[in-house]
C-alpha positions, 0 to 999 in steps of 0.5 A, spaced: 498 457 496 494 460 502 493 468 501 494 472 507 488 475 510 486 482 509 489 484 516 495 481 514 496 484 507 494 491 510 499 491 516 504 488 511 503 494 507 504 499 513 510 496 514 513 497 507 510 504 507 513 505 514 520 503 512 520 507 505 518 513 509 523 512 514 529 511 509 526 517 505 527 521 511 533 519 514 537 517 508 535 523 503 542 524 501 544 517 500 537 516 496 538 522 492 545 519 490 542 513 487 536 516 484 539 522 481 541 529 485 537 533 481 531 531 485 529 536 490 531 533 497 524 536 500 520 532 495 523 526 498 522 528 505 515 530 504 514 523 501 517 520 507 513 523 512 506 522 507 508 515 507 509 514 515 502 518 515 499 513 510 502 507 514 499 509 521 492 510 517 493 502 515 494 500 522 488 504 524 484 501 519 487 494 520 485 494 527 478 494 526 473 488 527 471 487 522 475 491 518 470 496 514 470 495 507 469 502 505 476 504 508 479 497 505 477 499 498 479 506 499 486 503 500 486 499 495 484 504 490 490 509 493 495 503 491 493 502 484 493 510 483 500 509 485 502 504 480 498 507 475 501 514 476 508 511 476 509 511 468 507 518 468 512 520 474 517 516 470 516 520 463 516 527 467 522 525 471 526 521 466 531 527 465 532 527 473 533 520 474 539 515 474 537 508 471 538 505 478 532 511 480 528 508 474 529 501 477 527 503 484 521 506 482 519 500 478 520 496 484 517 500 489 511 500 484 511 492 483 511 492 491 505 496 491 501 492 486 502 486 490 499 489 496 493 492 492 492 485 489 493 481 496 488 486 499 483 486 494 483 478 495 483 479 502 477 483 502 474 479 497 475 473 502 472 477 508 466 479 504 465 471 502 466 469 509 461 474 512 456 472 507 457 465 508 456 466 516 450 470 515 447 465 510 448 460 516 445 464 521 439 465 517 438 457 516 439 456 523 433 461 525 429 458 519 430 451 522 428 454 529 
């Protein structure tokens, strides 16, 4: 199976983050009904706005040619931080969440972990390809 490029993985993450952000902003009441009405609506709306800003950053980073590794690593770390913080959120919000709310949070964490993994693999492949290109250029220079 061929893995997506770093650019594709970042843009997939941007699409997912945008859709989640829009849903949180436009369908706050419906999401609260599914997840638990005790959660403050401003929390979901704020998260939605932040996800849209995050998605814009992902698009900006993915438009680089080449993509700056330090920015890609920052995104990967942020995604893993989301995944790692999910159990903490579940512990502290357990009484506020419905069973479906717990499931949704876990499903979202799984998608974020998938994007972090695909981005990590994409970055690794990009760096390997860059290293091979530099080696080939050096070999051509030394032959000349």
